[in-house]
C-alpha positions as CSV (number, residue, x, y, z in Angstrom):
1,M,8.8,-62.4,-73.2
2,K,9.0,-61.2,-76.9
3,R,9.1,-57.8,-78.1
4,R,5.6,-58.3,-80.0
5,T,3.8,-59.8,-76.9
6,L,5.4,-56.8,-74.9
7,L,4.1,-54.4,-77.3
8,K,0.5,-55.9,-77.3
9,A,0.5,-55.5,-73.0
10,S,1.9,-52.2,-73.0
11,P,-1.3,-50.3,-72.9
12,A,-2.5,-52.1,-69.7
13,L,0.8,-52.2,-68.4
14,L,0.7,-48.6,-68.6
15,A,-2.9,-48.5,-66.8
16,L,-1.4,-50.4,-64.1
17,P,0.1,-47.9,-61.6
18,D,-2.8,-47.2,-60.0
19,L,-3.9,-50.8,-58.8
20,A,0.1,-52.2,-58.6
21,W,0.3,-49.2,-55.8
22,G,-3.1,-50.0,-54.3
23,Q,-1.9,-53.8,-54.3
24,A,1.5,-53.5,-53.0
25,Y,0.9,-50.6,-50.3
26,P,1.6,-50.9,-47.5
27,S,4.3,-53.2,-47.3
28,K,6.3,-52.4,-44.4
29,P,5.9,-50.5,-41.1
30,I,4.1,-46.7,-41.6
31,R,5.8,-43.8,-39.5
32,Y,3.7,-41.6,-37.9
33,I,5.3,-38.3,-37.2
34,V,3.6,-36.2,-34.2
35,P,4.8,-32.8,-33.9
36,V,4.3,-32.7,-29.8
37,A,6.4,-34.7,-27.2
38,A,4.0,-37.6,-25.8
39,G,2.0,-38.2,-23.2
40,G,-0.6,-35.2,-24.1
41,G,-3.6,-34.8,-25.9
42,S,-2.4,-35.0,-29.1
43,D,-0.3,-37.6,-28.6
44,M,-3.0,-39.7,-27.5
45,I,-5.2,-38.9,-30.6
46,G,-2.3,-39.9,-32.9
47,R,-1.8,-42.9,-31.0
48,T,-5.9,-43.9,-30.8
49,V,-6.1,-43.4,-34.1
50,T,-2.9,-44.9,-36.1
51,E,-3.8,-48.3,-33.9
52,R,-7.2,-48.3,-35.2
53,W,-5.8,-47.4,-39.1
54,G,-2.6,-49.9,-38.9
55,K,-5.8,-52.6,-38.2
56,V,-7.6,-51.6,-41.3
57,L,-4.2,-50.9,-43.4
58,G,-2.5,-55.0,-42.3
59,Q,0.4,-52.6,-41.1
60,T,2.0,-51.4,-38.1
61,F,1.7,-47.2,-37.6
62,V,5.4,-46.5,-35.3
63,V,4.5,-43.1,-33.7
64,D,7.9,-40.6,-33.8
65,N,7.1,-38.0,-31.3
66,Q,9.2,-34.7,-32.9
67,G,8.6,-31.5,-29.9
68,G,9.8,-28.7,-30.6
69,G,9.9,-25.3,-32.4
70,G,5.8,-25.6,-32.1
71,G,6.0,-28.3,-34.6
72,V,8.3,-26.8,-37.3
73,I,10.9,-29.0,-36.6
74,A,8.5,-32.2,-37.5
75,S,7.1,-30.2,-40.4
76,Q,10.4,-30.1,-42.1
77,N,11.4,-33.3,-41.4
78,T,8.1,-34.4,-42.9
79,A,8.6,-32.3,-45.6
80,K,11.7,-33.4,-46.6
81,A,10.9,-37.3,-46.5
82,A,10.3,-40.0,-49.5
83,A,7.1,-39.0,-50.6
84,D,6.3,-43.1,-50.8
85,G,3.2,-43.0,-48.3
86,Y,5.7,-44.2,-45.5
87,T,5.9,-41.3,-43.7
88,L,2.8,-39.0,-42.9
89,M,2.1,-36.4,-40.1
90,Q,-0.2,-35.4,-37.6
91,G,-0.9,-31.7,-39.3
92,Y,-2.7,-29.8,-36.9
93,V,-3.6,-25.8,-36.1
94,A,-0.2,-24.3,-35.5
95,T,1.9,-26.3,-38.0
96,H,-1.0,-25.8,-40.7
97,G,-3.0,-22.4,-39.8
98,T,-1.9,-20.1,-37.3
99,S,2.0,-20.4,-37.4
100,P,2.3,-20.0,-41.1
101,A,-0.2,-16.8,-40.6
102,T,1.7,-15.3,-37.9
103,R,5.7,-15.6,-38.9
104,K,8.5,-16.8,-41.4
105,L,8.6,-20.5,-41.3
106,P,11.2,-22.9,-43.2
107,Y,8.5,-24.9,-44.8
108,D,5.6,-23.7,-47.0
109,P,2.3,-25.1,-45.7
110,V,0.5,-25.6,-48.9
111,R,3.3,-26.5,-51.4
112,D,5.4,-29.0,-49.1
113,F,3.1,-31.6,-48.2
114,T,0.2,-33.7,-49.7
115,P,-3.2,-33.3,-47.7
116,I,-4.8,-36.7,-46.8
117,G,-7.6,-36.4,-44.8
118,M,-8.6,-34.7,-41.2
119,I,-9.0,-36.4,-37.9
120,G,-11.1,-33.8,-36.1
121,G,-11.6,-31.0,-33.9
122,T,-12.5,-29.5,-31.0
123,P,-13.7,-26.0,-30.0
124,N,-12.4,-23.6,-28.0
125,V,-14.0,-22.1,-25.1
126,L,-14.2,-18.5,-23.5
127,V,-13.7,-19.0,-19.8
128,V,-13.5,-16.8,-17.3
129,N,-12.5,-16.5,-13.1
130,P,-15.6,-17.2,-11.3
131,S,-14.8,-13.8,-8.9
132,L,-15.4,-11.9,-12.3
133,P,-19.0,-10.7,-11.5
134,V,-19.8,-12.4,-15.5
135,K,-22.7,-14.9,-16.4
136,T,-22.8,-14.4,-19.7
137,V,-21.0,-13.5,-22.7
138,K,-23.3,-9.9,-23.1
139,E,-22.2,-9.2,-19.3
140,F,-18.5,-10.0,-20.5
141,T,-18.4,-7.6,-22.8
142,D,-20.5,-4.4,-20.7
143,Y,-17.6,-5.2,-18.0
144,L,-15.0,-5.0,-20.8
145,R,-16.6,-1.7,-21.4
146,K,-17.2,-0.3,-18.0
147,N,-13.7,-1.4,-16.8
148,P,-11.3,-0.6,-20.0
149,G,-7.8,-2.0,-19.7
150,Q,-8.8,-3.6,-16.2
151,V,-9.0,-6.9,-17.7
152,S,-5.9,-9.3,-18.7
153,Y,-5.9,-12.1,-20.6
154,G,-4.0,-15.4,-20.6
155,S,-3.0,-17.6,-23.6
156,A,-0.5,-20.7,-24.1
157,G,2.1,-18.2,-26.4
158,A,2.4,-15.6,-28.5
159,G,0.8,-16.4,-31.9
160,S,-0.9,-19.9,-30.2
161,L,-4.8,-20.7,-30.8
162,T,-5.8,-19.0,-27.7
163,H,-4.2,-16.0,-28.1
164,L,-5.8,-15.5,-31.8
165,T,-9.3,-16.1,-30.8
166,M,-9.1,-13.9,-28.2
167,E,-7.8,-11.2,-30.4
168,L,-10.8,-11.9,-32.7
169,F,-13.0,-11.6,-30.3
170,K,-11.3,-8.1,-29.0
171,Q,-11.5,-6.9,-32.9
172,Q,-15.2,-7.7,-32.8
173,V,-16.3,-5.9,-29.6
174,N,-14.3,-3.4,-29.8
175,S,-12.6,-3.3,-26.3
176,F,-9.3,-3.9,-24.6
177,M,-7.7,-6.8,-22.9
178,V,-3.7,-7.3,-21.6
179,H,-2.5,-10.2,-23.2
180,I,0.0,-12.3,-20.6
181,P,1.8,-15.2,-23.2
182,Y,2.4,-18.5,-21.0
183,R,4.9,-21.5,-22.2
184,G,1.6,-23.8,-22.8
185,V,-1.8,-23.8,-21.8
186,A,-1.4,-25.3,-18.7
187,P,0.8,-22.0,-16.5
188,A,-2.1,-20.3,-18.1
189,F,-4.6,-21.9,-16.5
190,T,-3.3,-21.7,-12.8
191,D,-2.9,-18.2,-13.3
192,L,-6.6,-18.1,-14.4
193,I,-7.2,-19.8,-11.9
194,G,-4.8,-18.1,-9.1
195,G,-6.5,-14.6,-10.6
196,Q,-3.3,-13.4,-12.0
197,T,-5.7,-13.3,-15.0
198,Q,-9.2,-12.7,-15.7
199,A,-10.1,-14.2,-19.2
200,M,-9.1,-17.4,-21.5
201,F,-9.9,-19.1,-25.0
202,P,-8.5,-22.5,-24.6
203,G,-9.2,-25.8,-26.7
204,L,-12.4,-27.9,-24.5
205,A,-10.1,-30.6,-23.8
206,A,-7.7,-28.9,-21.9
207,A,-10.9,-26.5,-19.9
208,V,-13.2,-29.3,-19.4
209,P,-11.7,-30.6,-16.0
210,H,-11.5,-26.5,-15.0
211,I,-15.2,-26.5,-15.9
212,R,-16.6,-29.4,-14.0
213,S,-14.7,-28.7,-11.7
214,G,-15.9,-25.1,-11.0
215,R,-12.2,-23.5,-10.9
216,V,-13.6,-21.4,-14.0
217,R,-16.4,-20.3,-15.6
218,P,-17.7,-21.0,-19.3
219,L,-19.7,-18.3,-21.7
220,A,-19.4,-20.0,-25.0
221,V,-18.0,-21.9,-27.8
222,T,-16.8,-21.6,-31.2
223,G,-17.7,-23.6,-33.7
224,N,-20.7,-23.8,-35.5
225,K,-22.9,-26.3,-33.2
226,R,-23.2,-26.5,-29.7
227,H,-20.7,-28.9,-27.9
228,P,-22.6,-32.4,-26.9
229,Q,-20.7,-32.7,-23.5
230,F,-21.6,-28.3,-23.0
231,K,-25.6,-28.4,-24.7
232,D,-26.2,-25.8,-22.3
233,L,-23.2,-23.4,-23.6
234,P,-23.8,-21.4,-26.4
235,T,-22.1,-20.7,-29.5
236,L,-20.8,-17.3,-30.1
237,D,-21.9,-17.6,-33.5
238,E,-25.6,-17.6,-32.3
239,L,-24.7,-15.0,-29.9
240,G,-24.1,-12.9,-33.2
241,F,-20.7,-12.9,-33.7
242,K,-19.0,-13.9,-36.5
243,G,-16.0,-15.8,-38.1
244,F,-15.6,-18.0,-34.9
245,D,-16.1,-21.6,-36.6
246,A,-12.7,-21.9,-35.8
247,M,-11.0,-24.7,-34.0
248,Q,-8.1,-26.7,-32.7
249,W,-8.2,-29.3,-35.2
250,Y,-6.0,-32.2,-36.4
251,G,-5.1,-34.0,-39.5
252,V,-2.9,-36.3,-41.7
253,V,-0.6,-34.8,-43.8
254,G,2.4,-36.3,-46.1
255,P,5.3,-35.1,-48.4
256,A,4.3,-33.1,-51.7
257,N,4.0,-35.3,-54.6
258,M,3.0,-38.5,-52.8
259,P,1.3,-40.9,-55.3
260,A,-2.8,-40.4,-55.8
261,P,-3.5,-44.0,-55.2
262,V,-1.8,-44.1,-52.7
263,V,-3.3,-40.7,-51.2
264,R,-6.6,-42.6,-52.0
265,Q,-6.8,-45.7,-50.3
266,L,-5.0,-43.5,-47.0
267,N,-8.2,-41.2,-47.0
268,E,-10.6,-43.9,-47.9
269,T,-9.4,-45.8,-44.8
270,L,-8.8,-42.9,-42.3
271,N,-12.0,-42.1,-42.9
272,A,-13.7,-45.5,-42.3
273,V,-11.7,-45.7,-39.1
274,L,-13.3,-42.2,-38.5
275,G,-16.4,-43.5,-38.4
276,A,-16.3,-46.4,-35.6
277,P,-18.7,-45.5,-32.8
278,D,-15.7,-46.7,-30.4
279,L,-13.4,-44.3,-31.8
280,R,-15.8,-41.6,-31.2
281,E,-16.3,-42.2,-28.1
282,K,-12.6,-42.6,-27.3
283,L,-11.8,-38.7,-28.4
284,S,-14.5,-37.7,-26.5
285,V,-11.7,-37.7,-23.7
286,E,-10.3,-34.8,-25.5
287,A,-14.0,-33.3,-26.7
288,V,-12.6,-33.7,-30.6
289,E,-15.2,-34.4,-32.8
290,P,-14.5,-37.0,-36.0
291,M,-14.3,-34.8,-39.5
292,P,-13.9,-37.3,-42.2
293,M,-13.3,-35.6,-45.1
294,S,-11.4,-35.8,-48.4
295,P,-8.1,-35.3,-49.6
296,E,-9.6,-32.2,-52.0
297,A,-12.0,-30.9,-48.6
298,F,-8.8,-30.8,-46.3
299,A,-7.0,-28.7,-48.5
300,Q,-9.6,-26.5,-48.8
301,F,-9.9,-26.2,-44.8
302,V,-6.1,-25.6,-44.5
303,R,-6.0,-23.0,-47.2
304,A,-9.0,-21.1,-45.5
305,D,-7.5,-21.4,-41.9
306,I,-4.7,-19.7,-43.2
307,E,-5.9,-17.2,-45.1
308,R,-8.7,-16.6,-41.8
309,W,-5.7,-16.0,-39.1
310,T,-3.1,-14.3,-42.0
311,Q,-5.8,-11.8,-41.8
312,L,-6.7,-11.3,-38.1
313,A,-2.7,-11.0,-37.3
314,R,-2.3,-8.6,-40.3
315,A,-5.3,-6.7,-39.2
316,R,-3.9,-6.5,-35.0
317,N,-0.1,-6.4,-36.3
318,I,0.6,-9.8,-34.7
319,N,4.2,-11.3,-36.5
320,L,6.6,-12.9,-34.3
321,D,8.9,-11.9,-36.8
322,N,9.2,-9.1,-35.7
């Protein structure tokens, strides 16, 4: 092509990056890092979504489970990856919410990532051992006041969502409960069912089988609306508690500074997948409700979640670096 022709074409060429990215991407499989070991609920969510997402994009997603460090290892590897759209991560409430609020991390949850979009969330549920003589939140708070220091609660670990949600509850009812941290929610449930602890605030998905078997008694859920699987269970908000719209959420992030056209394409296709009725039904196994968002709305959601738990951690003197 002659120089004169190139000069004439240059304005059009300068306008091509968005189009070029949109047409060329994705041209190879996409690595999708899930920051937990294979086999759990978070892994199932990642595999369910990416299977359908890959069909829409016309490329395969390769799920890469990287457990360890509460998501720190996966987050570091994602942040250091090339920002070309071929490495994504399933960020969730621990990697981009509670952990940044309670300890120093080797990554910045905001600056080191590009928000792609939200997948969905499941509420937490306040459950008690059935031997406890309470059937409502009011009866539970009254019992706490009449029996100071006699109730203990389990969590999936210090700084986890199950821990912080109960600390928020304690703050609002101005009552004391002994915190017993476990290495995961499964052993915490074992002791709750066995009566070694009396209460817990797990994610609803983990609690469903124990609720349905009658081994624990549910009192209320977080969130701004009742959950479709438990329509008779009130929300804490409707009972007068504020700030309990927190949830176990899952979203998609990539390394910082990803090309805007790639982000837009990923977000639009992800949201299309989340709108399919069969996906909603599949995610309901984990009590997860799809929550499609724009990248901008998801970024705002993450910042607000970090701020929410940071304020609580300061108020309750929860610092895992001490």
